[in-house]
Every structure is written in C-alpha cells, then in structure tokens.
N, CA and C of each residue as an Amber inpcrd file, in Angstrom:
protein
   207
   0.6240000  -1.0800000  -0.1950000   0.1530000  -0.1390000  -0.0420000
   0.9340000   1.3040000   0.1310000   1.9050000   1.0420000   0.8180000
   2.9470000   2.3500000   0.7790000   3.3980000   2.9230000  -0.5970000
   3.8570000   1.7620000  -1.4230000   4.3520000   1.7380000  -2.8160000
   3.5480000   2.6670000  -3.5570000   2.0680000   2.1560000  -3.4870000
   1.2830000   2.5710000  -4.4540000   0.5720000   4.0380000  -3.9490000
   1.0430000   4.5100000  -2.8860000   0.7600000   5.9300000  -2.3640000
   1.8420000   6.6520000  -2.8930000   3.0360000   6.3860000  -3.1080000
   4.2070000   6.8810000  -3.9060000   4.0490000   7.0090000  -5.1900000
   3.5860000   5.9970000  -5.6840000   3.1670000   5.8800000  -7.1260000
   2.1100000   7.0620000  -7.4580000   1.1100000   7.1170000  -6.6300000
   0.0680000   8.2030000  -6.9250000   0.5340000   9.4990000  -6.5840000
   1.6200000   9.6270000  -5.6070000   2.2130000  11.3370000  -5.7090000
   2.5320000  11.4660000  -6.9920000   3.6460000  10.5110000  -7.2960000
   4.4510000  10.8850000  -8.6320000   3.4950000  11.1090000  -9.8530000
   2.4800000  10.3640000 -10.1360000   1.5040000  10.4440000 -11.0040000
   1.0070000  12.0060000 -10.7970000   0.5680000  12.3030000  -9.7780000
  -0.1440000  13.5560000  -9.7930000   0.7710000  14.6810000 -10.0900000
   2.0340000  14.4260000  -9.5530000   3.1510000  15.5090000 -10.1310000
   3.3980000  15.8740000 -11.3390000   3.3330000  14.5900000 -12.2620000
   3.4580000  14.5720000 -13.6840000   2.3530000  15.0020000 -14.5500000
   1.1500000  15.0860000 -13.8110000  -0.0400000  15.5200000 -14.3890000
   0.0920000  17.1390000 -14.1250000   0.5630000  17.4860000 -12.8610000
   0.0720000  19.1140000 -12.8380000   1.2850000  19.5300000 -13.6530000
   2.5350000  19.0620000 -13.8800000   3.5700000  19.3380000 -14.4960000
   3.1530000  19.3380000 -16.1650000   2.2980000  18.2830000 -16.4690000
   1.8640000  18.3370000 -17.8680000   0.6220000  19.5840000 -18.2360000
  -0.2250000  19.5630000 -17.2140000  -1.2500000  20.7240000 -17.3640000
  -0.2750000  22.0330000 -17.2810000   0.5930000  22.3850000 -16.6610000
   1.4030000  23.5300000 -16.5690000   2.1980000  23.7570000 -17.7450000
   2.6890000  22.7520000 -18.3990000   3.3320000  23.0180000 -19.8300000
   2.1330000  23.2780000 -20.9150000   1.0050000  22.5560000 -20.8610000
  -0.2070000  22.8060000 -21.7580000  -0.5960000  24.3410000 -21.8690000
  -0.8130000  24.7950000 -20.5680000  -1.2170000  26.1960000 -20.6130000
   0.0900000  27.0730000 -21.0620000   1.2020000  26.9290000 -20.9020000
   2.4470000  27.6010000 -21.3820000   2.3380000  27.5510000 -22.8880000
   2.2170000  26.4430000 -23.5030000   2.4490000  26.4480000 -24.8430000
   1.1280000  26.5840000 -25.8440000   0.0450000  26.4530000 -25.3990000
  -1.2410000  26.7060000 -25.7410000  -1.2730000  27.8620000 -26.9410000
  -0.7680000  29.1770000 -26.2560000  -0.8830000  30.1500000 -27.3090000
  -0.2410000  30.2310000 -28.6120000   0.7550000  29.2180000 -28.3930000
   1.7140000  29.1080000 -29.8710000   0.6370000  28.4710000 -30.5530000
  -0.0470000  27.6120000 -30.4350000  -0.9470000  26.9530000 -31.3680000
  -2.5130000  27.4800000 -31.5630000  -2.8820000  28.5490000 -31.3030000
  -4.2140000  29.3360000 -31.3230000  -3.8420000  29.8790000 -32.7680000
  -5.0910000  29.6040000 -33.4240000  -5.3180000  30.4230000 -34.8070000
  -3.8880000  29.8970000 -35.9580000  -3.4230000  28.6760000 -35.6350000
  -2.3590000  28.0200000 -36.4750000  -2.7580000  27.1390000 -37.2920000
  -2.2160000  26.9360000 -38.4040000  -2.4550000  25.9050000 -39.1740000
  -1.3940000  24.7700000 -38.9460000  -1.6200000  23.5870000 -38.5910000
  -0.5640000  22.6050000 -37.8890000  -0.6050000  21.2390000 -38.8260000
   0.6170000  20.4800000 -39.3700000   0.4680000  19.3140000 -39.6420000
   1.5570000  18.4960000 -39.3700000   1.1780000  17.3260000 -39.2090000
   2.2400000  16.3830000 -38.4360000   2.5960000  15.4300000 -39.5490000
   3.6710000  15.0280000 -39.6530000   4.1680000  14.6860000 -41.0160000
   5.3320000  13.3680000 -40.3890000   5.4840000  12.1600000 -41.0910000
   6.0260000  11.2700000 -40.2900000   6.8070000  10.5310000 -41.8870000
   7.6670000   9.6300000 -41.4800000   8.2130000   8.6840000 -42.6180000
   7.2150000   8.4150000 -43.6490000   7.2600000   8.6450000 -45.0260000
   6.4370000   8.2970000 -46.0110000   7.2330000   8.0670000 -47.4270000
   7.9750000   7.0910000 -47.5600000   8.6110000   7.0700000 -48.6310000
   7.7380000   6.9710000 -50.2070000   6.5160000   6.3510000 -49.9090000
   5.7990000   6.4330000 -50.7630000   4.9670000   7.8760000 -51.3930000
   5.4140000   8.8130000 -50.7540000   5.0430000  10.3240000 -51.0160000
   6.1800000  10.9670000 -51.6660000   7.2540000  10.2560000 -51.6380000
   8.5250000  11.0090000 -52.2370000   8.4560000  11.2470000 -53.8240000
   8.5680000  12.5520000 -53.8610000   8.6930000  12.8570000 -55.3440000
   7.2370000  13.1720000 -56.0570000   6.2230000  13.2050000 -55.0560000
   4.8150000  13.3090000 -55.6320000   4.5990000  15.1940000 -55.4060000
   5.5200000  15.7820000 -55.0860000   5.4370000  17.2360000 -55.1150000
   4.5780000  17.9530000 -53.8810000   4.5330000  17.3930000 -52.8310000
   3.6440000  17.5720000 -51.5850000   4.3780000  18.8250000 -50.7500000
   5.9510000  18.8100000 -51.0420000   6.6930000  19.4690000 -50.1090000
   6.1670000  21.1660000 -50.0920000   5.6300000  21.5160000 -50.8470000
   5.1910000  23.2800000 -50.7780000   3.9160000  22.9810000 -49.8200000
   2.9650000  22.1790000 -50.2220000   1.9780000  22.1090000 -49.3210000
   2.2240000  21.7510000 -47.8730000   3.2650000  20.8650000 -47.4510000
   3.7140000  20.9770000 -46.0340000   4.1890000  22.0550000 -45.4750000
   4.9590000  22.9420000 -46.2780000   5.5820000  24.2110000 -46.1830000
   4.8410000  25.2900000 -45.9820000   3.7270000  25.0330000 -46.3710000
   2.5840000  26.4480000 -46.4010000   1.8340000  26.2690000 -45.0040000
   2.0630000  25.3580000 -44.0960000   1.4150000  25.3970000 -42.6780000
   2.4620000  26.1750000 -41.6930000   1.9000000  26.7460000 -40.8350000
   2.5320000  27.4770000 -39.9300000   3.5970000  26.7490000 -39.0550000
   3.0080000  25.5510000 -38.4170000   3.9750000  24.8400000 -37.6450000
   3.8160000  23.2390000 -38.1840000   5.0740000  22.5440000 -38.4920000
   5.2690000  21.5150000 -39.0230000   5.7980000  20.3540000 -37.7570000
   5.0340000  19.4020000 -37.5480000   5.5590000  18.6230000 -36.6610000
   6.0090000  17.2640000 -37.3360000   7.4100000  16.9910000 -37.1180000
   7.7040000  15.8660000 -38.1030000   8.3290000  14.9090000 -37.1760000
   7.6520000  13.5230000 -37.2800000   8.0610000  12.3990000 -36.4430000
   9.1860000  11.7410000 -37.4370000  10.3580000  11.3260000 -36.6220000
  11.2590000  10.6440000 -37.4020000  11.3730000   9.2190000 -37.3430000
  10.6330000   8.7370000 -36.5380000  10.4360000   7.2530000 -36.5450000
   8.8530000   6.6630000 -36.8040000   8.8200000   5.5560000 -37.3070000
   7.6230000   5.2710000 -37.4470000   7.4390000   3.5860000 -36.6950000
   6.3160000   3.7320000 -36.0670000   6.0100000   2.2080000 -35.4160000
   5.0870000   1.3560000 -36.4190000   5.1520000   0.0460000 -36.3810000
   4.3880000  -0.7170000 -37.1780000   2.8140000  -0.5280000 -36.5980000
   2.0720000  -0.5290000 -37.5910000   0.5430000  -0.4350000 -37.5390000
  -0.2300000  -2.0210000 -37.9910000  -0.7160000  -2.3720000 -37.1540000
  -1.4250000  -3.8650000 -37.6070000  -2.5010000  -3.2020000 -38.7110000
  -2.4960000  -4.3490000 -39.5280000  -3.2170000  -3.9440000 -40.8140000
  -4.9710000  -4.7850000 -40.6180000
C-alpha cells in the first residue's frame, strides 16, 4: 500500500507538470495551421513539399511504429 501511495503522488506531480506545460504552450497553437508528418517513402517525388511548407507549424516524426493491418 505504501508503494502505491508513492506512485500516486508521482503521477499527480506529472499530471500537474503536464497541465502547466499545456497552459504555457497553448498560445503558440491558437489560430495556427498545424500538420504532423512522418516517414512516408511512398510520397517522395509527389510534389507535396510546398503543401507541407505552407503550414504555420510542422511537426515531424522521425520514427515510425508498425501498425497492424
């Protein structure tokens, strides 16, 4: 029971930290056009670079995880 209480306190601290960070960064996203892009070799050479560059904020993921089909 004692270890569970320690874990709960740690989770509470993490949650408060995340909420604080969210409040701090939210103004940067207001009225912004945001795109999330990841590795997509099949799109190479399709001419979408200008489209991606047209967004205000581009979030690029450098690693992909397998997705069950």
